[in-house]
C-alpha positions in Angstrom: 18.5 -5.4 -4.8 16.4 -8.4 -3.8 14.2 -10.3 -6.3 10.6 -9.2 -6.2 9.1 -11.7 -8.6 8.1 -14.1 -5.9 6.4 -11.4 -3.9 4.5 -10.1 -6.9 3.4 -13.7 -7.8 2.1 -14.2 -4.3 0.3 -10.9 -4.4 -1.4 -11.6 -7.6 -2.7 -15.0 -6.3 -4.0 -13.2 -3.2 -5.7 -10.6 -5.3 -7.4 -13.2 -7.4 -8.8 -14.9 -4.2 -9.8 -11.7 -2.5 -11.0 -9.7 -5.5 -8.6 -6.9 -4.4 -7.9 -3.8 -6.5 -5.1 -5.6 -8.2 -7.3 -8.3 -9.7 -9.4 -5.8 -11.8 -7.1 -3.1 -13.2 -8.9 -0.7 -15.6 -6.8 1.8 -17.5 -8.4 5.2 -18.2 -8.6 5.5 -22.0 -8.2 9.3 -21.8 -5.3 9.2 -19.4 -2.4 11.5 -20.5 -0.1 10.7 -17.5 2.9 12.5 -16.1 6.5 12.6 -17.2 9.2 13.8 -14.8 13.0 13.7 -14.2 12.7 11.9 -10.9 10.1 10.8 -8.3 10.2 11.2 -4.5 7.9 8.8 -2.5 6.5 9.5 1.0 4.0 7.6 3.1 1.6 9.2 5.5 -1.5 8.4 7.6 -5.0 10.0 7.8 -6.3 9.8 11.4 -10.0 10.4 10.5 -12.0 9.3 13.6 -9.0 7.7 15.3 -7.7 9.5 18.4 -4.1 9.4 19.7 -3.7 7.9 23.2 -2.7 10.4 25.9 1.0 10.3 26.0 1.4 10.0 22.3 1.9 6.2 21.9 -1.1 4.2 20.6 -4.5 5.3 19.4 -8.2 4.3 19.7 -11.1 4.2 17.4 -14.6 2.7 17.0 -15.1 0.7 13.9 -18.1 0.8 11.6 -19.4 -2.3 13.3 -19.2 -0.8 16.7 -16.1 -2.4 18.0 -14.0 -0.2 20.3 -10.3 -0.5 19.7 -7.3 0.5 21.8 -4.1 -0.1 19.7 -0.9 -0.2 21.8 1.7 -1.7 19.5 1.5 -1.9 15.7 3.5 -1.7 12.5 3.2 -2.1 8.8 5.8 -3.1 6.2 5.7 -1.3 2.8 7.7 -3.5 0.5 7.9 -1.5 -2.7 6.4 1.4 -4.6 6.7 2.3 -8.3 5.1 4.2 -11.1 3.1 2.4 -13.8 3.7 3.5 -17.4 0.7 4.5 -19.4 -0.5 1.8 -21.8 0.7 2.3 -25.4 -2.1 3.2 -27.7 -3.0 0.3 -30.0 -5.4 -0.2 -32.8 -8.5 -2.2 -31.8 -7.8 -5.0 -34.2 -4.2 -5.4 -32.9 -5.0 -5.3 -29.2 -3.9 -8.3 -27.1 -6.1 -8.2 -23.9 -3.8 -10.5 -22.0 -0.7 -8.5 -22.8 -2.5 -5.2 -21.9 -3.7 -6.8 -18.6 -0.1 -7.9 -17.8 1.2 -4.4 -18.2 -1.0 -3.2 -15.4 -0.7 -6.3 -13.2 3.1 -6.4 -13.1 4.1 -2.8 -12.8 7.6 -3.6 -11.6 8.6 -5.2 -14.8 9.2 -3.8 -18.2 7.2 -4.9 -21.2 7.7 -8.5 -21.9 7.8 -9.3 -18.1 11.5 -9.6 -18.1 11.6 -9.2 -14.3 13.7 -6.1 -14.5 12.5 -3.4 -12.2 11.1 -0.2 -13.8 13.4 2.9 -13.3 10.7 4.4 -11.1 10.7 1.5 -8.6 11.9 1.9 -5.0 12.2 -1.6 -3.5 13.6 -0.8 -0.1 11.2 -2.3 2.4 10.4 0.0 5.3 8.6 -0.8 8.6 6.4 2.0 9.9 5.6 2.2 13.6 1.8 2.5 13.7 1.8 3.2 17.5 3.1 6.6 16.5 1.9 7.1 12.9 3.7 9.8 11.0 5.3 10.7 7.6 7.9 8.2 6.2 10.2 8.8 3.3 10.1 5.7 1.0 12.8 6.9 -1.4 13.8 8.6 -4.6 14.2 7.2 -8.1 15.6 8.8 -11.3 13.3 8.4 -14.2 13.8 7.6 -17.9 11.7 9.6 -20.4 8.4 7.7 -19.8 4.9 8.9 -19.3 3.3 7.3 -16.2 -0.4 7.0 -15.3 -0.5 5.1 -12.0 1.3 4.4 -8.8 1.7 0.9 -7.5 1.9 0.3 -3.7 2.9 -3.1 -2.3 2.9 -4.3 1.3 4.5 -7.6 2.1 6.4 -9.4 4.9 9.5 -7.6 6.2 12.8 -9.0 5.2 15.7 -9.0 7.7 17.2 -5.9 6.2 14.0 -3.8 6.3 14.6 -0.3 7.6 12.6 1.5 10.2 12.5 2.7 13.8 13.2 0.5 16.8 10.0 -1.4 17.7 8.7 -3.2 20.7 8.8 -6.5 18.8 10.4 -8.2 15.8 8.9 -7.2 12.5 10.8 -9.7 10.3 8.4 -11.9 8.4 5.3 -9.8 9.2 3.4 -7.4 7.0 0.8 -5.9 9.5 0.7 -6.2 13.3 -1.9 -4.7 15.6 -1.7 -5.4 19.3 -4.0 -4.0 22.0 -7.5 -4.6 23.2 -11.0 -4.4 21.9 -14.6 -4.4 23.2 -17.5 -5.8 21.2 -20.7 -3.8 20.8 -22.8 -4.0 24.0 -20.1 -5.9 25.9 -18.7 -4.8 29.3 -15.4 -6.6 29.2 -12.4 -5.8 27.0 -10.7 -8.6 25.1 -7.2 -9.0 23.7 -6.6 -7.7 20.2 -3.8 -9.5 18.4 -3.7 -9.3 14.6 -0.6 -10.4 12.8 -0.2 -11.3 9.1 2.5 -12.1 6.6 0.1 -11.9 3.6 0.9 -9.5 0.8 -1.4 -7.1 -0.9 -1.2 -3.9 -3.0 -3.2 -1.3 -4.9 -3.0 1.0 -7.9 -3.6 4.7 -7.5 -4.3 7.1 -10.4 -1.9 9.9 -11.1 -3.3 13.3 -12.2 -2.7 14.4 -15.8 -0.1 17.1 -15.7 2.3 18.8 -18.1 5.8 17.3 -18.0 7.6 18.9 -15.0 11.3 19.8 -15.2 11.9 19.0 -11.5 10.9 16.1 -9.3 7.5 14.5 -9.0 6.7 14.4 -5.2 4.1 11.7 -4.4 2.7 11.2 -0.9 0.6 8.1 -0.4 -2.0 8.4 2.4 -3.5 5.4 4.3 -6.4 5.6 6.8 -6.1 4.5 10.5 -9.8 4.8 11.3 -11.0 2.3 8.7 -8.2 -0.2 9.1 -10.4 -2.8 10.8 -13.8 -1.8 9.3 -16.2 -4.6 8.3 -14.5 -7.1 10.6 -16.3 -9.1 13.3 -13.3 -9.0 15.7 -14.9 -11.6 18.1 -16.3 -13.9 15.4 -14.3 -13.9 12.1 -11.5 -16.4 11.7 -7.9 -15.1 11.8 -7.1 -15.5 8.1 -10.3 -13.7 7.1 -9.5 -10.8 9.5 -5.9 -10.6 8.1 -7.1 -10.4 4.5 -9.9 -7.9 5.2 -7.5 -5.6 7.1 -5.1 -5.5 4.2 -8.0 -4.9 1.8 -9.2 -2.0 4.0 -5.7 -0.6 4.1 -5.4 -0.6 0.3 -8.9 0.5 -0.5 -8.5 3.5 1.7 -5.3 4.7 0.2 -5.1 8.0 -1.7 -2.3 10.1 -3.0 -1.2 13.7 -3.5 1.2 14.6 -6.3 3.1 17.8 -6.7 6.1 19.1 -8.6 9.3 20.2 -6.9 11.0 23.2 -8.6 14.3 22.2 -10.2 
């Protein structure tokens, strides 16, 4: 299992600069959380207004700023996913705000920030082919008796041993790649679209409060295709700003479904 501390550190610095979801975690005071024997993670895509290209490879969409996109090659690396234990109840006089914040900011470590992965963590980077978006199984983890309140999702640059389908390109060292063409609002000519980033970013997703299941907790995390490049001036913004905004859009649009598999 590869070290994740450096990736989490880079992610937290990015979140602080971009004011991402990870920089402002807020625990629900009334959260009861979920306790299960094991968890199964899957990744999926919501097409929304995006339309698959005839032939099944690639897709097109018009962004909220009116840019027409035709995506021909694309992929995304999901680096890790884990559950976040519910905060321990504390007396107001005994509360340590920095310690409580740390519990939510570093969900892959046990209390005390030892760097040991939580039992719920699946750190097995997978590269998804976004030219043919579909369902991907991230992995399964056996759980210790712990009540969990959130899911943490992390996208980061693909290592050499990342798993995934054969791609028309090398994903190693990249987090998100979108290749195709775009047309600005009111323009007649199409221009090349080439977005590639190795930045990391992530998000926290709330789990529903449920009784403790006796089987597996099945979690499917959904991301949106149609809002992936919303809010970006594709013919005006600088490359780094586009990369950061695309990752923020990816994480801000994420949702999850949770169900219980019968034992």
